[in-house]
N, C-alpha and C positions, 0 to 999 in steps of 0.2 A: 770289564776289566780282569785283573787277575784276582781278584780277592772274589768278586762274583764269580768266577769259575773256579774257584776251590784251590788257586796258585797261588804262592808267594814266591815273592821277588824283593831281593833287598834292595831298600827304597832308591838310591842311587847309586851306579857304577863307581868303582873307584879307582883312582888312576894311580899305576905302578910307575915313577920316574925312570924306573932303569930300561923301561922300552917305550914309554909313552901311550899303553894301551890302558885300556880300562876294561875291568873287572866286576863280575856280578853273579853271585851268588844264588840260583833260582831253584825251588820248590817246585815242581810242577806235576805232582801226582805219577803214579808209578809207570816207569818207562823203561823202554830197553835202550839198547844203545842207539838203533837205528831212529828211535822216534825222540829219544832225547839229541841227537844231533839235528834232526829236521825241526825240532821246536826251538834250538838254539839259534838255528839259521834263519828261524822266522821274526827274532827279536833284532831291534835295534835300538841305538842310542844315539841322540843329534843325526839320525841320519846315516850311521854307520852299522852298517849288518853284522850282527852275532855268529859265533861259533864255539863250539866246544874248545876249552881252553888248550893253547900249547906250551909245555913247560921246557925252555930251554936253555936254563942256570938254576944254578941253586939259590940266587938270590930272587929269582923270578917264583921257584917252589916256598921260600920263605914268606914272600909276600902274599902268595894264593893261602898258605896256613894261615897267615895271620887274619884274613876272613873270616875264619872259625867254619872251616869246611868240616862238616860232618862225616861220619863212617858212609861206607856205601854211596859215595856221590862220584858221579859220571865227568870223567876228563877225556878231552880229546883224541887219546893214543889209542892205536888199534894195528893189526896184524893181518896182512893178505892171509887166505886161507892156506895157500902154497907155499907161505914161509919155512925156512929151517926152524923147527920147535926145539927150544921153547923159547929164545934170544933172537932169530933173526927176523929181519923183514918190518921192525914195526915203524911205525911213522905216525905224524900227527897230521890232523884232518885238514888245516891250513897250510900245509906244505912244507912248513920249518923242517930244518934239519934234524934228527933223531940224535943229538949231540949230547944230552946230558940225561941221565936217568936217574929215579928216586926209589928203583924197588926194594919192596921189603923184605926182610929174610927171606931166603928160599924161592924167591919170584925173579923170573917170570918162570911157571913151572908145567903151563899146559894140562893142569890136571882134570880137565872137563872140557878140552875144544875151547879153550880160554883165547879170543883173539882180540878183545878189548880191554881196556884201562881203566880200573877205579880206584878212588881214594879209600885207604884203610884208617883204622884207628889212630894209628902212630903216624899220621902224617906222610906216609909212603904210599907206595902203588902197588897193587895188585894185578894179575891178568886175570880176566874173569870170563866168563861168556857170555857174547853179545845178546843174547836172549834174557838173562836175568833182567829185573825190571827192579829199578831202586828211584827213589823220589827227586832227589838232587842232581844238580849238574853246575859247572863253572864256565860260564857264558863270559868270552874274552871279544871285546872291541878293537879291532887293529887301526886306530887311529893315525897311527905312523903310517900307513899304505894311504891315506886320502890326501889326495893334492890338496896343499894350502895355499891361497892366494898370496903372491909376495907383492910388495910394495912396489918394486922394478915393473910389474906385469901391469898390474893397478895402473900405475903411472902413464905406462906405454898405451895401454886400452884410451884412458880418459884423453891424453894427448892426440891420439887417433881419430877419435871422435870428435875433438875440438879442431883439429884440421880437417876435417869431412866436412863438420857443420859452416867452417869460414870459406872454405872451398865453395860451398853449396851459395852461399851468402853472395860472394863476387859474382858467380853465375846469373844471379838473379839482377843484382843491380846491372850488370851490363847490358840485360837484354832492356831496362825499360831507360 
């Protein structure tokens, strides 16, 4: 369990109606960005895999902030080493478009080969060296990307099975 390993996870992921995704604040010991990314990817909620959060709107930013995210918490933004510094080439781990930002004043600044994003005390973002180690991360579970069975699909499956069973019964009676 998380507790026995010295890890703390918010009890239950919380859904944001704006995306249909669930979000969870996780404290997993001191980890650099790659370790936090791997750890988030190892988590799941009701069978849906997790990833470091991608924040794509002001509404989603406000929701994540409402979870009580502390300073120095990893989120899922990163920049390729070959990007135009300091503001070019940012992307989200899960592949969403980089269309919204909440950089703190003077950020991003690439002060020390800073290619990853973490949460600051003022709920703004800071570019930071990916090798730095922090205790927290925000994990997102994309329920919106999981196919949900529809009633029509379920009904079609049941009718097909009934027709197949009926056809089998008819063939069986003809042979006797």
